[in-house]
C-alpha positions as CSV (number, residue, x, y, z in Angstrom):
1,M,49.3,-9.2,24.2
2,T,47.4,-9.0,28.1
3,L,45.1,-6.5,28.9
4,S,47.6,-4.7,31.0
5,H,50.3,-4.2,28.1
6,A,47.3,-3.0,26.0
7,L,45.8,-0.6,28.6
8,Q,49.5,0.7,29.2
9,A,50.3,1.6,25.5
10,L,46.8,3.4,25.0
11,T,47.8,5.1,28.1
12,A,50.8,6.4,27.2
13,V,49.9,6.8,23.1
14,A,46.8,9.3,24.8
15,S,48.9,11.0,27.1
16,R,51.8,11.8,24.7
17,E,48.8,13.0,21.9
18,V,47.2,15.5,25.2
19,I,50.4,16.9,26.5
20,K,51.4,17.4,23.0
21,F,48.9,19.3,22.3
22,L,48.6,21.8,25.2
23,S,51.8,22.6,24.8
24,Q,50.5,23.9,21.4
25,T,48.1,26.8,22.7
26,G,47.6,28.2,19.1
27,R,46.6,24.8,18.3
28,L,43.7,25.0,20.5
29,F,43.0,28.0,19.9
30,S,42.3,27.5,16.2
31,A,40.3,25.1,16.7
32,L,38.1,27.1,18.6
33,V,37.8,30.1,16.2
34,R,37.0,28.0,13.0
35,P,33.6,26.8,13.7
36,T,33.3,30.1,16.1
37,L,33.7,32.4,13.5
38,W,31.3,30.1,11.2
39,L,28.9,30.4,13.7
40,V,28.8,34.0,13.9
41,V,29.6,35.2,11.3
42,F,28.5,32.9,8.4
43,S,25.4,32.7,9.9
44,A,24.7,36.5,10.4
45,G,25.1,36.1,6.5
46,F,21.6,34.0,6.7
47,Q,20.0,36.5,8.2
48,N,16.6,38.2,7.0
49,V,16.9,40.4,4.0
50,F,13.8,42.5,3.9
51,G,11.8,40.1,5.8
52,V,12.9,37.2,3.5
53,S,14.7,34.3,4.9
54,I,17.6,32.8,2.8
55,I,17.0,29.5,3.8
56,P,14.1,28.3,4.8
57,P,12.3,27.1,6.9
58,Y,15.1,28.9,9.0
59,D,13.5,32.5,9.7
60,T,15.9,33.5,12.1
61,Y,19.3,34.1,12.7
62,I,18.9,31.9,16.1
63,E,16.8,29.5,14.4
64,Y,19.4,28.7,11.8
65,Q,22.6,29.0,14.3
66,V,20.9,26.1,16.0
67,Y,21.0,24.2,13.0
68,V,24.5,24.4,12.0
69,V,26.1,23.7,15.3
70,P,25.9,19.9,14.5
71,G,28.1,20.8,10.9
72,L,30.2,22.4,13.0
73,L,31.2,19.9,15.7
74,G,31.6,18.2,12.3
75,I,34.1,20.6,11.0
76,T,36.1,20.7,14.3
77,L,35.7,16.5,14.1
78,L,37.1,16.8,10.7
79,F,40.0,19.2,10.7
80,N,41.2,17.6,14.4
81,G,41.6,14.4,12.1
82,M,43.3,15.7,8.9
83,N,45.7,17.3,12.0
84,S,46.4,14.1,13.4
85,S,47.4,12.8,9.9
86,L,50.1,16.0,9.9
87,S,51.3,14.8,13.2
88,M,51.8,10.6,11.5
89,V,53.4,12.8,8.5
90,Y,55.7,14.4,10.6
91,D,56.2,11.6,13.1
92,K,56.8,9.3,10.5
93,E,59.5,12.2,9.1
94,M,61.4,12.1,11.6
95,G,61.6,8.5,12.9
96,M,59.1,8.8,16.1
97,M,56.5,6.3,14.1
98,R,59.1,4.1,12.8
99,L,60.0,3.5,17.0
100,L,56.0,3.5,18.0
101,L,55.1,0.6,15.4
102,T,58.5,-1.4,16.5
103,A,57.1,-2.2,19.7
104,P,55.9,-5.1,20.8
105,L,52.1,-5.0,20.3
106,P,50.2,-5.9,17.4
107,R,50.4,-3.1,14.3
108,W,46.9,-2.9,14.3
109,Y,46.5,-2.2,18.0
110,L,48.9,0.5,18.0
111,L,47.8,2.5,15.3
112,F,44.4,1.8,17.0
113,C,45.7,3.7,20.4
114,K,47.1,6.4,18.0
115,L,43.1,6.4,16.3
116,C,41.8,7.1,20.3
117,A,43.9,9.6,21.2
118,G,43.3,11.9,18.6
119,T,39.7,11.2,18.6
120,L,40.0,12.1,22.6
121,L,41.4,15.4,21.4
122,S,38.6,15.5,19.0
123,V,35.9,14.8,21.5
124,L,37.3,17.2,23.7
125,Q,37.2,20.0,21.7
126,S,33.9,19.4,20.6
127,Y,32.4,19.8,24.0
128,T,34.4,22.9,24.4
129,F,32.7,24.6,21.4
130,L,29.6,23.4,22.6
131,I,30.8,25.7,25.8
132,I,31.2,28.6,23.8
133,T,27.6,27.8,21.9
134,Y,26.0,28.2,25.6
135,A,28.0,31.1,26.0
136,Y,26.5,32.5,22.9
137,G,23.0,32.4,24.2
138,V,22.2,29.0,21.1
139,D,19.5,26.9,22.4
140,I,21.1,23.5,22.4
141,P,19.3,21.0,24.7
142,L,21.5,20.4,27.5
143,S,20.3,16.5,27.5
144,G,21.9,16.8,24.0
145,W,25.2,17.3,25.6
146,L,24.8,13.8,26.9
147,Y,23.5,12.3,23.7
148,I,26.2,13.2,21.3
149,F,29.1,11.6,23.0
150,L,28.7,8.1,21.0
151,P,28.1,9.7,18.1
152,L,31.0,12.6,18.3
153,T,33.2,9.6,18.9
154,L,32.0,7.6,16.2
155,S,32.1,10.3,13.4
156,G,35.7,11.6,15.5
157,M,37.1,8.0,14.7
158,M,36.0,8.1,11.0
159,L,37.4,11.0,10.3
160,G,40.5,10.1,12.4
161,A,40.6,6.9,10.8
162,L,40.7,9.2,6.9
163,G,43.4,11.1,8.3
164,L,45.3,8.0,9.1
165,L,45.1,6.7,5.6
166,L,45.8,9.4,4.2
167,S,49.1,9.6,6.4
168,V,50.1,6.6,4.5
169,H,50.1,7.9,1.0
170,I,52.0,11.5,2.1
171,K,55.0,11.4,2.1
172,Q,56.0,14.9,2.9
173,L,55.0,17.5,5.1
174,E,55.4,19.9,2.0
175,N,52.7,18.0,0.0
176,F,49.7,17.6,2.9
177,A,48.5,20.9,2.8
178,G,47.6,20.5,-0.8
179,T,45.7,17.0,-0.3
180,I,43.8,18.1,2.8
181,N,42.4,20.8,0.9
182,F,41.0,18.4,-1.4
183,V,39.3,16.1,1.5
184,I,38.5,18.9,3.7
185,F,36.7,21.5,1.7
186,P,34.7,19.3,-0.8
187,M,33.6,16.7,2.5
188,F,32.8,20.2,4.4
189,F,30.1,21.8,1.6
190,I,29.1,19.1,0.0
191,S,27.0,18.0,3.1
192,S,24.5,18.9,5.1
193,A,26.6,20.8,7.5
194,L,25.4,24.5,6.7
195,Y,22.0,23.8,4.4
196,P,19.1,20.7,4.5
197,L,19.9,18.1,1.5
198,W,16.4,18.7,0.7
199,K,17.2,22.4,0.0
200,L,19.7,21.1,-2.3
201,E,17.5,19.2,-4.4
202,E,14.9,21.9,-4.3
203,S,17.2,23.8,-6.1
204,G,18.0,22.1,-8.7
205,A,21.6,21.2,-7.6
206,V,20.8,17.6,-8.2
207,W,24.6,16.2,-8.3
208,V,25.6,17.7,-5.8
209,H,22.5,16.0,-3.6
210,W,23.3,13.4,-4.7
211,L,27.5,13.8,-4.0
212,A,26.0,14.8,-0.4
213,M,24.3,11.9,0.0
214,Y,27.3,9.9,-0.4
215,N,29.5,11.4,1.9
216,P,30.0,10.0,5.2
217,F,30.5,13.3,6.2
218,T,27.1,14.2,6.0
219,H,25.7,11.2,7.7
220,A,28.3,12.0,10.7
221,I,27.2,15.0,10.5
222,E,22.9,13.8,10.8
223,L,23.6,11.2,13.6
224,I,24.9,14.4,15.9
225,R,22.0,16.5,14.5
226,F,19.6,13.8,15.8
227,A,21.1,12.5,19.0
228,L,21.2,16.4,20.2
229,Y,17.7,15.8,20.2
230,G,17.5,12.3,21.8
231,Q,16.6,10.5,18.4
232,F,18.7,7.4,16.9
233,N,19.8,8.1,13.2
234,G,20.0,4.3,11.5
235,V,21.2,4.7,8.4
236,S,24.0,7.5,9.4
237,F,25.3,5.3,11.9
238,M,25.8,2.1,9.5
239,V,27.2,4.5,6.8
240,V,29.7,6.2,9.7
241,L,30.7,2.6,11.2
242,G,30.8,1.1,7.7
243,A,33.3,4.1,6.7
244,F,35.5,3.9,9.6
245,V,35.9,0.0,9.2
246,L,36.7,0.4,5.8
247,F,39.4,3.5,6.4
248,F,40.9,1.7,9.4
249,T,41.3,-1.5,7.4
250,L,42.9,-0.2,4.3
251,A,45.1,2.1,6.9
252,I,46.2,-1.3,8.8
253,F,47.4,-2.6,5.2
254,G,49.1,0.8,4.4
255,Y,51.3,0.9,7.2
256,D,52.4,-3.1,6.8
257,P,56.1,-3.1,6.2
258,Q,55.8,-6.3,4.4
259,R,53.5,-5.3,1.8
260,G,55.7,-2.1,1.2
261,I,58.9,-4.3,0.8
262,L,56.7,-6.4,-1.9
263,R,54.8,-3.5,-3.5
264,K,58.8,-2.3,-4.2
265,A,59.4,-5.4,-5.7
266,G,56.9,-5.4,-8.2
267,R,55.7,-8.9,-6.5
268,P,52.0,-9.4,-5.4
269,A,51.0,-9.2,-2.3
270,T,50.0,-12.3,-0.4
271,A,47.5,-12.2,3.0
């Protein structure tokens, strides 16, 4: 594989995903409406009630909105990563994945191109949502828009790799919704997207706090949250990077036809 061939493959796969996304205007609309509703409607539920803040130390609606923006950026990445896996399942049913994976390039690189294309869409949607928050008056430092580019990209790659891994085991589109519901909602709600982790521990939800600490989506959000203010969270970076490597490696093995044939034959797979 030469550099020229690698770039041509990456450009072809990425352009196909972008064109397909732009032709599905409803997908773009839903991708932006979902976090916007959480920002405007859900955050309103945490306004002061008779002068008492529901989630200290965020004493005002605006303060809580500033806190929750990284979590909503995370849910944008999460839902798009899962939508990318839906696209993979559809391509498998229609035979497009078979054509893609028979290209004269390493299988891992073709999957990596697919992952990069999905991450590109995730990052573009995230910045579009940031524009909405800016127009709505949420005080996010403009310098943070630059700082979060790499955390958004790495987090998008990690969540996209998780979607890629799920697509290995989802054989039909009809099974997709149920499987995803057992991934998206637990990852989102058992995380620091909507409330600080220390608040979970303080309230006595020890087991929820423990699960959230080991949730890679929590660390993706914290990586973005720190980066918004020009800070680097080394622990979250290592967790997100490690999760990406693990998910992507397992997905590569899952899309290996030799291992699939051996598994069906009942013989152990060899390296």
